C-alpha positions in Angstrom: 15.0 53.9 -7.6 17.5 54.4 -4.8 17.8 57.9 -3.3 21.3 58.3 -4.8 20.0 57.5 -8.3 17.2 60.1 -7.9 19.7 62.7 -6.9 21.9 62.0 -9.9 19.0 62.1 -12.3 17.5 65.3 -11.0 20.9 67.0 -10.7 21.6 66.3 -14.4 18.4 68.2 -15.3 19.8 71.5 -14.0 20.3 74.0 -16.9 21.0 77.6 -17.3 17.4 78.1 -18.4 16.3 77.2 -14.8 18.0 80.3 -13.4 15.6 83.1 -12.6 18.0 85.9 -13.6 20.0 85.8 -16.8 23.4 87.0 -15.9 26.1 88.4 -18.2 29.8 87.6 -17.8 30.4 90.9 -16.0 27.3 90.9 -13.8 27.8 90.8 -10.1 25.9 88.4 -7.9 23.7 90.1 -5.4 24.5 88.3 -2.1 22.7 88.2 1.3 24.4 87.2 4.5 22.3 85.2 7.0 24.2 84.8 10.3 26.7 87.7 10.8 28.9 86.1 13.5 32.7 85.7 13.2 32.6 83.1 10.5 29.8 84.8 8.6 31.6 88.1 8.4 34.9 86.3 7.4 33.4 84.4 4.5 31.4 87.5 3.4 34.8 89.2 3.2 36.1 86.4 1.0 33.1 86.8 -1.3 33.9 90.5 -1.5 37.6 89.8 -2.4 36.4 88.2 -5.6 35.0 91.5 -6.8 32.1 89.4 -8.3 29.4 90.2 -5.7 27.4 93.0 -4.2 26.4 92.3 -0.6 23.0 93.8 -0.5 21.5 92.3 2.7 22.6 91.2 6.1 20.6 89.3 8.7 21.2 88.4 12.3 19.3 88.0 15.6 21.7 90.4 17.2 21.6 94.0 15.9 25.2 94.7 16.9 26.4 92.0 14.5 24.3 93.5 11.7 26.0 96.9 12.3 29.5 95.2 12.3 28.8 93.4 9.0 27.4 96.6 7.4 30.6 98.4 8.1 32.1 96.1 5.5 29.0 96.2 3.3 27.6 99.8 3.7 25.0 99.5 1.0 23.4 96.4 2.5 20.0 96.5 4.2 19.7 95.0 7.7 17.2 92.3 8.7 16.6 90.3 12.0 14.4 87.7 10.2 15.8 85.7 7.3 12.3 85.3 5.8 12.1 89.1 5.2 15.5 89.1 3.6 14.5 86.3 1.2 11.6 88.4 -0.1 14.0 90.6 -2.0 13.5 89.9 -5.7 17.0 91.4 -6.6 18.8 88.9 -4.3 20.5 86.1 -6.3 22.2 84.1 -3.6 22.7 83.8 0.2 25.5 82.9 2.4 24.2 81.0 5.5 26.5 81.1 8.5 24.1 80.6 11.3 24.6 78.2 14.2 24.0 74.6 13.0 20.4 74.3 14.3 19.3 76.9 11.8 21.1 75.5 8.8 18.3 73.2 7.6 15.3 75.5 7.9 17.2 78.6 6.6 18.6 76.7 3.6 15.3 75.2 2.6 13.6 78.6 2.9 16.2 80.1 0.7 16.2 77.4 -1.9 12.3 77.5 -2.0 12.6 81.3 -2.5 14.6 80.7 -5.6 18.0 81.7 -4.2 21.3 79.9 -4.7 22.9 78.9 -1.4 26.3 78.8 0.1 25.8 77.2 3.5 28.5 76.6 6.1 29.1 73.0 7.3 27.8 70.9 8.8 24.8 71.0 6.4 22.5 69.5 9.1 21.9 69.3 12.8 20.4 65.8 12.6 20.7 62.9 10.2 17.0 63.2 9.2 17.4 66.8 7.8 19.8 66.0 4.9 17.4 64.4 2.4 15.0 67.4 2.8 17.6 69.9 1.9 18.8 67.9 -1.1 15.2 67.6 -2.3 14.7 71.4 -1.9 17.8 72.1 -4.0 16.8 69.7 -6.8 13.1 70.5 -7.0 13.9 74.3 -7.1 16.9 73.8 -9.5 19.2 75.8 -7.2 23.0 75.7 -6.7 23.8 74.7 -3.2 27.4 74.7 -2.1 28.3 73.4 1.4 31.3 75.1 3.0 33.7 72.1 3.0 36.4 74.1 1.2 38.8 71.3 0.8 36.7 70.1 -2.2 38.0 73.1 -4.1 41.5 73.2 -2.7 44.1 72.9 -5.4 46.6 70.8 -3.4 43.8 68.4 -2.3 42.8 67.9 -5.9 46.4 67.5 -6.9 47.0 64.9 -4.2 44.0 62.9 -5.3 45.0 63.0 -9.0 48.6 62.1 -8.4 48.6 59.7 -5.5 45.1 58.3 -5.0 43.8 57.8 -8.5 47.1 56.5 -9.8 47.2 53.8 -7.1 50.6 54.8 -5.7 49.3 54.1 -2.2 48.4 50.5 -3.1 45.3 49.1 -1.4 44.1 51.7 1.1 42.9 50.2 4.4 42.9 53.1 6.8 42.1 56.8 6.8 43.2 58.5 10.0 42.0 61.9 10.9 42.5 64.2 13.9 41.8 67.7 15.0 43.1 68.8 18.5 42.8 72.0 20.4 40.2 73.8 18.2 39.7 77.1 19.9 36.2 77.7 18.4 34.9 75.2 21.0 36.4 77.1 24.0 35.1 80.6 23.6 34.0 82.6 26.6 31.0 85.0 26.5 32.1 88.6 27.0 31.0 90.3 30.2 28.6 92.6 28.4 26.4 89.6 27.6 25.8 88.6 31.2 22.5 90.4 30.8 20.8 89.9 27.4 21.1 93.0 25.2 17.7 94.5 24.3 18.7 94.2 20.6 19.3 90.5 20.7 16.3 88.3 19.9 16.9 85.2 22.1 13.7 83.5 21.2 14.6 83.8 17.5 18.1 82.5 18.2 16.6 79.4 19.8 14.2 78.9 16.9 13.5 75.1 16.7 15.3 74.3 19.9 13.3 74.0 23.1 13.0 77.0 25.4 15.6 77.9 28.0 16.3 81.2 29.8 19.0 83.5 28.5 22.4 81.8 28.7 25.2 83.9 27.3 27.6 80.9 27.1 25.1 78.9 25.0 24.7 81.9 22.7 28.4 82.7 22.4 29.8 79.2 22.4 27.0 77.2 20.8 29.4 74.6 19.4 29.8 73.2 23.0 26.1 72.3 23.3 24.5 69.4 21.5 21.1 71.2 21.1 22.8 73.7 18.8 25.4 71.5 17.0 27.2 68.2 17.0 30.4 69.3 18.9 33.8 68.5 17.4 32.4 65.6 15.4 30.1 67.5 13.1 32.1 70.7 13.3 35.5 69.2 12.5 35.2 65.6 11.5 32.8 66.6 8.8 35.6 68.5 7.1 38.0 65.6 7.3 35.6 62.7 6.5 34.6 64.8 3.4 38.3 64.8 2.3 38.3 61.0 2.8 35.1 60.6 0.8 36.6 62.8 -1.9 39.8 60.8 -2.1 38.1 57.4 -1.9 35.1 58.2 -4.1 33.1 56.4 -1.4 30.7 58.0 1.0 28.8 54.9 2.4 29.8 53.9 5.9 28.0 50.8 7.2 28.9 50.9 10.9 30.0 53.4 13.5 31.4 53.2 17.0 32.5 56.1 19.3 33.8 56.8 22.7 34.6 59.9 24.7 33.3 62.3 27.3 33.6 65.7 29.1 36.9 64.9 30.7 38.5 68.4 31.1 36.0 71.2 30.8 33.3 70.9 33.5 31.7 74.2 32.4 28.2 73.0 31.6 28.9 72.0 28.0 27.0 68.9 26.7 29.3 68.1 23.7 32.3 65.9 24.6 35.7 67.6 24.9 37.4 64.4 24.0 36.1 62.0 21.3 37.1 59.0 19.2 35.0 57.8 16.2 35.5 54.8 13.9 33.6 54.2 10.7 33.7 51.1 8.6 33.1 51.0 4.8 32.1 48.1 2.7 35.1 48.4 0.4 37.3 47.1 3.3 38.7 50.1 4.9 38.0 52.2 8.0 38.1 55.9 8.9 38.9 57.2 12.3 38.6 60.6 14.0 40.4 61.7 17.2 39.9 65.0 18.9 40.5 66.6 22.3 40.2 70.2 23.6 42.5 69.4 26.6 45.4 71.9 26.8 48.8 70.8 25.5 47.9 69.2 22.2 47.1 70.9 18.9 47.1 69.9 15.2 44.8 68.7 12.5 45.4 66.4 9.5 44.2 63.5 7.4 46.4 60.5 6.8 45.6 58.0 4.0 47.4 54.7 4.7 47.9 52.0 2.0 49.9 48.9 1.3 52.5 50.9 -0.8 52.7 54.2 1.1 50.8 56.9 2.9 49.7 60.5 2.2 49.5 63.1 5.0 47.5 66.2 4.1 46.6 69.4 6.0 45.3 72.7 4.8 48.8 74.0 4.2 50.4 71.1 2.4 50.6 67.4 1.6 53.4 64.9 2.1 53.8 61.5 0.4 55.7 58.7 2.1 56.4 55.5 0.0 56.6 52.3 2.1 60.4 52.0 1.5 61.3 55.6 2.5 62.4 54.9 6.0 59.4 57.1 7.0 60.9 60.2 5.4 58.7 62.3 3.1 59.9 62.1 -0.5 57.4 64.6 -1.8 56.0 67.8 -0.1 53.6 70.1 -1.9 52.5 73.4 -0.4 48.9 74.8 -0.8 49.0 77.8 -3.3 46.3 79.7 -1.4 43.7 79.4 1.3 40.9 77.0 0.2 37.9 79.2 1.1 38.6 81.6 -1.8 38.8 78.7 -4.2 35.5 77.3 -2.9 33.8 80.7 -3.1 35.1 81.1 -6.7 33.7 77.7 -7.6 30.3 78.6 -6.2 30.2 81.8 -8.1 31.2 80.1 -11.3 28.4 77.6 -10.8 25.9 80.3 -10.2 26.6 81.4 -13.8 27.1 78.0 -15.4 24.5 76.1 -13.4 26.9 73.2 -13.1 27.0 71.3 -9.8 29.5 72.9 -7.4 32.4 70.9 -5.9 30.7 70.8 -2.4 27.2 70.1 -3.8 24.4 69.7 -1.3 24.5 65.9 -1.8 28.2 65.8 -1.0 27.5 67.9 2.1 24.6 65.7 3.2 26.6 62.5 2.9 29.6 63.8 4.9 27.4 65.3 7.6 25.6 62.0 7.7 28.8 60.1 8.4 29.6 62.5 11.2 26.1 62.1 12.7 26.6 58.4 12.8 29.6 58.9 15.1 27.6 61.2 17.4 24.7 58.9 17.6 27.0 56.0 18.5 28.5 58.2 21.2 25.2 59.2 22.7 23.7 55.7 22.5 26.9 54.0 23.7 26.6 51.3 21.1 27.8 50.1 17.7 25.5 51.3 14.9 24.7 49.3 11.8 23.8 51.5 8.8 22.3 51.0 5.3 23.9 53.8 3.2 21.6 53.2 0.2 18.3 53.4 2.2 20.0 55.8 4.7 18.6 53.9 7.7 20.1 52.9 11.0 19.5 49.1 11.3 18.6 47.1 14.3 21.4 45.2 16.0 
């Protein structure tokens, strides 16, 4: 049995009876936050907007961030070790918004502790971690939503239903994606972090990563360092390749090439500030990603190109261009709301129904996997061949 078939069979076995706490329609989900940085506090706030959760626990290696989060969740308890947080029997679910190098271990610990999980993307730091998290979710019968919020976005779903599934684009041969000027990769550590604060556990922040002395920039701008994340490829391309997978109903690249480098920001970062990735799929189409942090260019979008037209989609709208339109959009549809709230609502609905969420752990694994192929090709400076069924990089 292929891994994909195993995932489908075990996923189908998830039932309401597998949930450890029987919840009524008006019950609130007791939620814990693990990783109280900027993104963690933001998404926690989105959960609170639904009025369907009680934030009862907050965890971070930096006590100042715990204090900031508890200003928004004053009844929560604070922890500096996620394992202690997970011991709470009253906790139903956790939101994981740690740096990428902690996603795998924290998610597996939470799933094994019987908690449902909403984990920020990318699901994994390395290509090998994905199957282990999928297995943990399935064996423990837990809901695991990965924070690729486009999966729940109303206008993304509408675009797929009206333009992809109906065949209006004809034969799709190319999916172009780009994301330029993302400021999350250019953050500067504040002066107060030049000396490590006494209430910041640097050793715990490093976790599975090899030791290095305190470096405020690596702590504050972890996305710029390949020990802690995959740079723009896994941070940004994972979102966009997931949209492509969603539209195409295909998540099985068979080859990857990439090129780029640190061309502009000679500040000690190890992740490239400029990168191009190309993936090839067996159904005769390719997907590309282009990104640079160099000043002067911004913007992010997905463009699906077919023989009968093209679809350009961002988080705010989509535009449809038929091939005979003289390149003028004939249809423009605006997003009704920000997609994170829709994704959070989907997760909470699935916590009650026990149905697989839109950004299920398998979906998150496969889209992160595609991004990892791009990074591996970049680091190894070669074209990769990949078997998507066995999930193995093949020899040349």
